[in-house]
C-alpha positions as CSV (number, residue, x, y, z in Angstrom):
1,F,0.0,0.0,0.0
2,P,1.2,3.6,-0.5
3,R,3.7,4.7,2.2
4,L,5.1,8.0,3.3
5,A,8.9,8.2,2.9
6,V,10.9,8.8,6.0
7,Y,12.2,12.3,6.6
8,N,14.8,12.6,9.4
9,N,16.7,15.6,10.6
10,V,20.1,14.1,9.8
11,E,19.8,12.9,6.2
12,G,16.5,14.3,5.0
13,W,14.3,12.1,2.8
14,Q,15.1,8.4,2.6
15,N,14.2,7.5,-0.9
16,M,16.6,4.6,-1.7
17,Q,15.0,1.9,-3.8
18,F,14.4,-1.6,-2.4
19,W,16.5,-4.2,-4.3
20,G,15.5,-7.3,-2.2
21,R,18.1,-7.3,0.6
22,S,18.3,-4.1,2.6
23,E,14.8,-3.8,4.0
24,F,12.7,-0.9,5.1
25,A,12.8,2.7,6.3
26,L,9.3,3.4,7.6
27,E,7.5,6.1,9.4
28,F,5.1,5.6,12.3
29,G,1.3,5.8,11.8
30,D,-2.1,4.9,13.2
31,Y,-4.0,2.1,11.5
32,E,-7.7,1.2,11.4
33,V,-8.2,-1.9,9.2
34,A,-11.2,-4.0,8.3
35,I,-10.5,-7.3,6.6
36,T,-13.3,-9.5,5.3
37,V,-12.6,-13.2,5.0
38,P,-14.5,-16.5,5.0
39,A,-16.5,-17.0,8.2
40,D,-14.6,-20.1,9.2
41,H,-11.2,-18.3,9.2
42,I,-9.2,-17.4,12.3
43,M,-7.2,-14.2,12.1
44,E,-4.5,-12.3,13.9
45,A,-3.0,-8.9,12.9
46,T,-1.2,-5.8,14.0
47,G,-3.2,-4.0,16.6
48,T,-6.2,-4.6,18.9
49,L,-9.2,-6.6,17.7
50,Q,-12.1,-4.2,17.9
51,N,-15.1,-6.6,17.4
52,E,-14.4,-9.8,19.4
53,K,-18.1,-10.6,19.8
54,E,-18.7,-10.4,16.0
55,V,-15.9,-12.7,14.9
56,L,-15.2,-15.0,17.8
57,T,-17.5,-17.7,19.2
58,K,-18.6,-17.6,22.8
59,T,-16.3,-20.5,23.6
60,Q,-13.3,-18.8,21.9
61,R,-14.0,-15.6,23.9
62,K,-14.2,-17.5,27.1
63,R,-10.9,-19.3,26.4
64,Y,-9.2,-16.1,25.4
65,E,-10.3,-14.5,28.7
66,K,-8.8,-17.4,30.5
67,A,-5.5,-16.9,28.6
68,R,-5.5,-13.2,29.7
69,N,-5.1,-14.4,33.3
70,T,-2.9,-17.5,32.7
71,F,0.9,-16.7,33.0
72,D,2.4,-20.1,33.2
73,N,1.2,-22.1,30.2
74,P,-0.5,-21.3,26.9
75,V,-4.3,-21.7,26.7
76,L,-5.8,-23.2,23.5
77,I,-8.3,-20.8,21.9
78,V,-8.8,-23.1,18.9
79,T,-7.8,-26.7,19.4
80,Q,-6.2,-29.0,16.9
81,E,-9.4,-31.1,16.7
82,E,-11.4,-28.0,15.9
83,A,-8.9,-26.8,13.3
84,E,-8.9,-30.1,11.5
85,I,-12.7,-30.1,11.3
86,A,-12.7,-26.5,10.0
87,E,-10.1,-27.2,7.2
88,K,-12.3,-30.0,5.8
89,G,-15.1,-27.6,5.0
90,K,-15.4,-24.2,3.3
91,S,-17.7,-21.5,4.6
92,T,-19.9,-19.6,2.1
93,G,-20.4,-16.8,4.6
94,T,-17.9,-14.0,5.6
95,K,-16.8,-12.2,8.7
96,T,-15.1,-8.8,8.9
97,W,-12.3,-8.5,11.4
98,K,-11.5,-5.0,12.6
99,F,-8.1,-4.0,14.1
100,K,-6.8,-0.7,15.4
101,A,-3.1,0.0,16.0
102,D,-1.5,3.2,17.1
103,R,2.1,4.3,16.6
104,V,3.2,1.4,14.4
105,R,5.4,1.5,11.3
106,D,3.6,-1.2,9.3
107,F,0.6,-3.5,9.3
108,A,0.3,-7.3,8.6
109,F,-2.2,-10.1,9.2
110,A,-2.6,-13.8,8.9
111,T,-5.8,-15.7,8.2
112,S,-6.7,-19.3,7.7
113,R,-9.3,-22.0,8.6
114,K,-6.4,-24.4,9.3
115,Y,-5.0,-22.5,12.3
116,I,-4.7,-23.8,15.8
117,W,-4.6,-20.8,18.1
118,D,-3.1,-20.5,21.6
119,A,-2.2,-17.6,23.9
120,M,-0.8,-16.8,27.4
121,A,-0.4,-13.7,29.5
122,V,3.1,-12.3,30.1
123,N,4.0,-10.0,33.0
124,V,6.2,-7.2,31.6
125,N,7.1,-5.2,34.7
126,G,3.5,-5.2,35.9
127,K,1.8,-4.8,32.6
128,T,0.0,-7.8,31.0
129,V,1.0,-8.5,27.4
130,M,-0.4,-11.4,25.4
131,A,1.9,-13.9,23.7
132,T,0.1,-15.7,20.9
133,S,0.7,-18.3,18.3
134,M,-1.2,-19.6,15.2
135,Y,-0.2,-22.7,13.4
136,P,-1.6,-25.6,11.4
137,K,-1.6,-29.2,12.5
138,E,1.6,-29.7,10.5
139,G,3.4,-27.6,13.1
140,N,2.6,-29.9,16.0
141,P,3.8,-31.1,18.4
142,L,6.7,-28.6,18.1
143,W,4.6,-25.5,17.9
144,E,2.2,-26.3,20.7
145,E,5.1,-27.1,23.0
146,H,7.3,-24.1,22.3
147,S,6.1,-21.3,20.1
148,T,4.1,-19.2,22.6
149,R,6.5,-19.9,25.4
150,A,9.4,-18.6,23.2
151,V,7.3,-15.5,22.4
152,A,6.9,-14.9,26.2
153,T,10.6,-15.4,26.9
154,T,11.4,-12.9,24.2
155,L,9.1,-10.3,25.5
156,I,10.5,-10.6,29.1
157,E,14.2,-10.8,28.2
158,Y,14.2,-8.1,25.6
159,S,12.2,-5.8,27.9
160,K,14.9,-6.3,30.6
161,L,17.6,-5.1,28.2
162,T,15.7,-2.3,26.5
163,F,12.3,-0.9,27.7
164,D,9.0,-2.3,28.7
165,Y,7.3,-3.7,25.6
166,P,4.7,-1.0,24.8
167,Y,2.2,-3.0,22.6
168,I,-0.6,-5.3,23.7
169,K,0.6,-8.5,22.1
170,A,3.2,-10.4,20.1
171,V,2.1,-13.1,17.7
172,S,4.0,-15.9,16.1
173,V,2.5,-17.4,12.9
174,H,3.7,-20.6,11.4
175,S,5.1,-20.6,7.9
176,E,6.8,-23.4,6.1
177,R,10.0,-21.7,5.1
178,Q,9.8,-18.0,5.9
179,G,11.0,-15.8,8.7
180,M,9.7,-12.2,8.6
181,E,8.7,-9.5,11.1
182,Y,6.0,-6.9,11.3
183,P,4.7,-4.9,14.3
184,M,3.1,-7.2,16.8
185,I,3.1,-10.2,14.4
186,C,5.8,-12.3,12.7
187,F,6.0,-15.4,10.5
188,N,8.3,-18.2,11.4
189,F,9.4,-21.5,10.0
190,G,10.1,-24.8,11.8
191,R,8.1,-28.0,11.1
192,P,8.5,-31.5,12.5
193,N,8.5,-34.7,10.5
194,A,5.2,-36.1,9.3
195,D,5.2,-38.5,12.2
196,G,5.6,-35.6,14.7
197,S,9.3,-36.3,15.5
198,Y,11.9,-33.6,15.2
199,S,15.6,-33.2,15.8
200,D,17.4,-30.7,18.1
201,R,18.5,-28.9,14.9
202,T,14.8,-28.4,13.9
203,K,13.8,-27.3,17.4
204,K,16.8,-24.9,17.6
205,G,16.1,-23.4,14.2
206,M,12.4,-22.8,15.0
207,L,13.1,-21.3,18.4
208,G,15.9,-19.2,17.0
209,V,13.7,-17.7,14.3
210,I,10.7,-17.1,16.6
211,I,12.9,-15.3,19.2
212,H,14.6,-13.3,16.4
213,E,11.5,-12.2,14.6
214,V,9.6,-11.4,17.8
215,G,12.6,-9.5,18.9
216,H,12.3,-7.3,15.8
217,N,9.4,-5.6,17.6
218,F,12.1,-3.8,19.6
219,F,14.6,-3.3,16.7
220,P,13.5,-1.8,14.3
221,M,9.7,-1.6,15.0
222,I,10.2,0.7,18.0
223,V,13.8,1.8,17.9
224,N,13.2,2.7,14.3
225,S,16.6,2.7,12.6
226,D,17.0,2.9,8.8
227,E,17.2,-0.7,7.6
228,R,17.7,0.4,4.0
229,Q,21.0,2.1,4.9
230,W,22.2,0.4,8.1
231,T,21.0,-3.2,8.2
232,W,23.2,-4.0,11.2
233,M,21.3,-1.5,13.4
234,D,18.3,-3.7,13.6
235,E,19.6,-7.2,12.5
236,G,22.9,-7.0,14.4
237,L,21.4,-5.5,17.6
238,N,18.5,-7.9,17.5
239,S,20.7,-10.9,16.9
240,F,22.8,-9.9,19.9
241,V,19.8,-9.7,22.3
242,E,18.5,-12.9,20.7
243,I,21.6,-14.7,21.9
244,L,20.9,-13.7,25.5
245,A,17.2,-14.6,25.3
246,E,18.0,-18.0,23.7
247,L,20.4,-18.8,26.6
248,V,17.5,-18.1,29.0
249,Y,15.1,-20.3,27.1
250,D,17.4,-23.3,26.7
251,P,21.0,-22.8,27.8
252,E,22.0,-26.3,26.8
253,L,20.6,-26.2,23.3
254,F,21.9,-22.7,22.7
255,A,25.3,-23.0,24.3
256,T,27.5,-20.8,22.2
257,N,30.6,-18.6,22.0
258,P,29.8,-15.9,19.3
259,T,33.3,-14.4,19.5
260,K,34.9,-17.7,18.7
261,E,32.5,-18.6,15.9
262,I,32.9,-15.3,14.1
263,T,36.6,-15.9,13.6
264,R,36.1,-18.1,10.6
265,Y,34.4,-15.3,8.7
266,M,36.8,-12.6,9.9
267,A,39.9,-14.6,8.9
268,G,38.6,-15.1,5.4
269,D,39.7,-13.6,2.1
270,Q,39.7,-9.8,2.7
271,S,38.5,-9.2,-0.8
272,N,35.2,-10.8,0.2
273,L,34.7,-8.8,3.3
274,S,33.2,-5.4,3.9
275,P,33.0,-3.2,7.0
276,I,29.8,-3.5,9.0
277,M,29.3,0.2,8.2
278,S,28.4,-0.6,4.6
279,Q,25.1,-0.4,2.8
280,G,23.8,-3.9,2.6
281,D,23.2,-4.1,-1.1
282,Y,27.0,-3.9,-1.7
283,V,28.1,-6.5,0.8
284,K,29.2,-9.9,-0.4
285,Q,28.6,-11.9,2.8
286,F,25.4,-10.3,4.0
287,G,24.6,-12.6,6.9
288,P,27.9,-12.4,8.8
289,N,28.3,-8.7,8.0
290,A,24.9,-7.5,9.2
291,Y,23.9,-10.2,11.7
292,T,26.6,-12.3,13.3
293,K,29.6,-9.9,13.4
294,P,27.7,-7.0,15.0
295,A,26.1,-9.5,17.4
296,A,29.5,-11.0,18.3
297,G,31.0,-7.6,18.8
298,L,28.3,-6.5,21.2
299,Y,28.6,-9.8,23.0
300,M,32.3,-9.2,23.5
301,L,31.6,-5.7,24.5
302,R,29.2,-6.9,27.2
303,Q,31.0,-10.0,28.5
304,T,34.7,-8.9,28.2
305,I,35.2,-5.2,27.8
306,M,32.5,-3.4,29.7
307,G,30.9,-6.1,31.9
308,P,27.2,-7.0,31.9
309,E,26.1,-4.4,34.5
310,L,27.6,-1.4,32.8
311,F,26.8,-2.6,29.3
312,D,23.2,-3.3,30.1
313,Y,22.7,0.2,31.6
314,A,24.2,1.8,28.5
315,F,22.3,-0.4,26.1
316,R,19.0,0.4,27.9
317,T,19.8,4.1,27.8
318,Y,20.2,3.9,24.0
319,A,17.0,1.9,23.5
320,K,14.9,4.2,25.7
321,R,16.3,7.4,24.2
322,W,15.4,6.3,20.7
323,M,12.0,4.6,21.1
324,F,9.8,5.7,18.3
325,K,12.6,7.8,16.7
326,H,15.1,7.4,13.9
327,P,18.6,6.8,15.3
328,T,21.8,6.7,13.3
329,P,24.9,4.6,14.0
330,E,26.5,7.6,15.6
331,D,23.5,7.9,18.0
332,F,24.1,4.3,19.1
333,F,27.9,4.8,19.5
334,R,27.4,8.1,21.5
335,S,24.8,6.6,23.8
336,M,26.9,3.6,24.6
337,Q,29.8,5.9,25.5
338,D,28.2,8.7,27.4
339,A,25.9,6.4,29.4
340,S,28.8,4.2,30.4
341,G,31.4,6.9,30.8
342,M,33.8,4.7,28.8
343,D,35.8,5.7,25.8
344,L,34.9,3.1,23.2
345,D,36.0,4.9,20.1
346,W,38.8,2.4,19.6
347,F,36.3,-0.5,19.6
348,F,33.6,0.9,17.3
349,R,36.2,2.2,14.9
350,G,38.0,-1.1,14.5
351,W,35.0,-3.5,14.7
352,F,32.5,-1.5,12.7
353,Y,34.5,0.6,10.3
354,T,37.2,-1.8,9.2
355,T,37.7,-5.5,8.3
356,D,40.8,-5.8,10.5
357,V,41.2,-8.9,12.7
358,T,42.2,-9.7,16.2
359,D,45.5,-11.5,16.5
360,I,47.4,-11.1,19.8
361,G,50.1,-13.5,20.6
362,I,53.2,-14.1,22.8
363,K,56.3,-13.0,21.1
364,E,58.9,-13.8,23.7
365,V,59.2,-15.0,27.3
366,K,62.3,-14.3,29.3
367,L,63.2,-15.7,32.7
368,L,64.6,-12.9,34.9
369,Y,66.6,-13.2,38.1
370,L,67.2,-11.1,41.3
371,T,70.8,-9.8,41.6
372,D,72.8,-7.4,43.6
373,K,75.0,-6.6,40.6
374,P,74.0,-3.6,38.5
375,N,74.4,-4.0,34.7
376,E,76.5,-1.6,32.6
377,K,73.7,0.8,32.0
378,M,72.9,1.0,35.7
379,R,76.5,1.5,36.6
380,T,76.7,4.4,34.2
381,L,73.6,6.0,35.8
382,K,75.0,5.4,39.3
383,E,78.2,7.2,38.4
384,K,76.4,10.1,36.7
385,Y,73.9,10.6,39.6
386,K,76.1,9.4,42.4
387,R,74.6,11.6,45.2
388,Y,71.1,10.4,44.4
389,F,71.9,6.7,44.3
390,N,74.1,6.9,47.4
391,S,71.0,8.2,49.2
392,L,69.1,5.1,48.3
393,G,71.5,2.7,49.9
394,D,71.9,-0.9,48.7
395,L,69.7,-1.8,45.7
396,V,68.4,-5.0,44.3
397,Y,68.3,-5.4,40.5
398,I,66.7,-7.7,37.9
399,T,68.8,-9.3,35.2
400,D,68.3,-11.8,32.4
401,N,71.9,-13.0,33.0
402,K,71.6,-16.2,35.0
403,E,75.3,-16.0,36.0
404,D,74.7,-12.8,37.9
405,A,71.7,-14.2,39.8
406,N,71.5,-14.0,43.6
407,P,68.2,-15.5,44.9
408,N,69.1,-14.0,48.3
409,A,69.5,-10.5,47.1
410,M,66.2,-9.4,48.7
411,D,66.3,-11.2,51.9
412,A,67.4,-8.2,53.9
413,Y,64.3,-6.3,52.6
414,A,61.7,-9.0,52.6
415,D,60.6,-8.3,56.2
416,G,59.1,-11.8,56.5
417,K,57.3,-11.6,53.1
418,E,57.6,-14.2,50.4
419,V,60.3,-13.3,47.8
420,P,59.5,-14.2,44.2
421,A,61.5,-17.1,43.1
422,Y,60.5,-16.8,39.5
423,I,60.2,-13.6,37.4
424,Y,59.0,-13.7,33.8
425,A,59.2,-10.9,31.3
426,V,56.5,-11.5,28.6
427,E,56.4,-9.6,25.4
428,F,53.0,-9.6,23.6
429,E,52.7,-8.8,19.9
430,K,49.7,-7.7,17.9
431,P,50.0,-8.9,14.2
432,G,46.3,-8.2,13.8
433,G,45.0,-4.7,13.2
434,L,42.3,-4.6,15.9
435,V,43.0,-3.3,19.4
436,M,41.7,-5.6,22.1
437,P,42.3,-6.3,25.8
438,I,45.0,-8.8,26.6
439,I,43.7,-11.8,28.7
440,V,46.5,-13.9,30.1
441,E,46.3,-17.2,32.0
442,L,49.4,-18.4,33.8
443,T,49.5,-22.1,34.9
444,Y,51.9,-23.1,37.6
445,A,53.9,-26.3,38.2
446,D,51.5,-27.3,41.0
447,G,48.5,-27.2,38.7
448,T,47.0,-23.9,39.9
449,S,46.5,-21.0,37.6
450,M,46.0,-17.2,37.6
451,R,44.4,-14.8,35.2
452,E,45.2,-11.2,34.4
453,T,43.3,-8.9,32.1
454,Y,44.9,-5.7,30.7
455,P,42.4,-3.3,29.0
456,A,42.8,-2.2,25.4
457,Q,44.5,1.0,26.5
458,I,47.6,-1.1,27.1
459,W,48.4,-0.5,23.4
460,M,48.2,3.3,23.6
461,R,52.0,3.9,23.4
462,N,53.0,1.0,21.2
463,D,50.6,-0.5,18.7
464,T,52.7,-3.5,17.9
465,S,54.1,-4.9,21.1
466,V,53.9,-4.5,24.9
467,K,55.7,-6.1,27.8
468,R,54.6,-7.2,31.2
469,V,56.5,-8.8,34.1
470,F,55.0,-11.6,36.2
471,A,56.7,-12.5,39.6
472,S,55.8,-15.6,41.6
473,A,57.0,-17.9,44.2
474,K,55.9,-20.8,41.9
475,E,57.3,-21.9,38.6
476,V,55.1,-21.0,35.6
477,V,54.8,-23.9,33.1
478,S,52.5,-22.4,30.5
479,I,51.1,-19.0,29.5
480,V,48.0,-18.7,27.3
481,V,46.5,-15.5,25.7
482,D,42.7,-15.4,25.5
483,P,42.2,-18.9,26.9
484,D,38.4,-18.8,26.5
485,F,38.3,-17.2,23.0
486,E,36.8,-14.0,24.2
487,T,38.4,-11.5,21.7
488,A,37.8,-13.2,18.3
489,D,41.4,-14.0,17.9
490,V,41.8,-15.4,14.3
491,D,45.2,-17.1,14.8
492,T,45.7,-18.9,18.1
493,S,49.0,-20.5,17.0
494,N,50.9,-17.7,18.7
495,N,48.8,-17.7,21.9
496,N,50.8,-20.2,23.9
497,W,54.1,-20.4,25.7
498,P,55.7,-22.8,25.3
499,R,54.6,-22.7,21.6
500,K,52.5,-25.7,20.6
501,A,53.8,-27.8,17.8
502,S,51.9,-27.3,14.6
503,T,49.9,-30.3,13.3
504,K,49.4,-31.3,9.7
505,F,45.8,-30.0,10.0
506,D,47.1,-26.6,11.2
507,T,49.4,-26.4,8.2
508,F,46.5,-27.4,5.9
509,K,44.2,-24.7,7.4
510,K,46.9,-22.0,7.0
511,K,47.4,-23.1,3.4
512,M,43.7,-23.0,2.6
513,K,43.5,-19.5,4.3
514,N,46.2,-18.2,2.0
């Protein structure tokens, strides 16, 4: 139907054509819609149904009223038995369904005599929102078991990280292959085998698409970014929150490490990669570019760089600021920084504006020793600044010359405290272009371990290598950089000391990469 083009105060009119990939830039509006269909059809649509008594039976209204007060399990409004009976016939009469929706950017509906219909109430911070599903018998038992529950989880978890869901409902409609979103209603694939059995893969795919498409109510249906120009602002942000909601719904099924999984894409042929900040029609690998890389970056920002508490506060601030408005990427970047009080320019510049990769490794490890013998450089300084050094008294030095070692050099100053028996000078290198924190795990000879995390600012004075000294009473037997794959490091062959021997498979992978 005819639409009003978006006009925003940053770029003016958005009149880019739709070429089938980068989706929509839409303005908000109020809708009053009347749809006439065969009398035996069931319908759901964007907005509030205005004429329940005219289109629903007394039994259906009674069941829906029960659903409005049931928060633990879905209530069937139309049962499978009733749907199967309905699909065998064909009504000659009609019904007109009337819906009213305010402040939505689009309108969609679904209608069929085949639909099973269930619903349940969801408590969103004291407000009741309806989670609803419509599906044919071919969707069962998978849909009856999971669809509406997944809708409810999505509404709760997304509201925690953004704002309280402002609409009255969210509807999941079964489709055989499609996943597509509209305000308050979306269409989702996922169908069991003919005998009703289904694999974890089918279940995971169905749950993933439902959570994702319902999540689009938040991005971009309410935080109304320009999908035509910046696909990642809705798909990427939505995919990120989807990860968190999925982990709540089924942590075992959705166990994941997005920052590890994205490395295969990032380590690929650079001629096939584009920065996230690219218009979607010109991107070769659209899915990773607009969905998974932005989501992985935000996951890293939350879990590793900012921490969940600070990240969540900043992310909520952005979402609340830009409800029912048209944010640009800069609005997102600014909100995340000023709400958190953190300088994140280095992260957004590298992750969103370039195709650089993370590669941080261990260049060299030196064992150092305590000594009471100054080296030549120190002797020169002591001679030059004799009065100053004389005022300091006897000094203890560190050397890499084992012959000068004196393990008792600090005994006079220890004052009963443990003197480090092992001192390691570790030089870290950064062959990759991205700046990232350095996460280091030291494992000792007794089997214990210790972790240190150095923020990204460690690279401020030297962008290629930095050094850190570790002192311990215990011998270090191994050092690992990024042991849990938190920073999307594309080459872990340099992450270990002692260096691990390359396998034939490692050689093959490197050959294929080049």
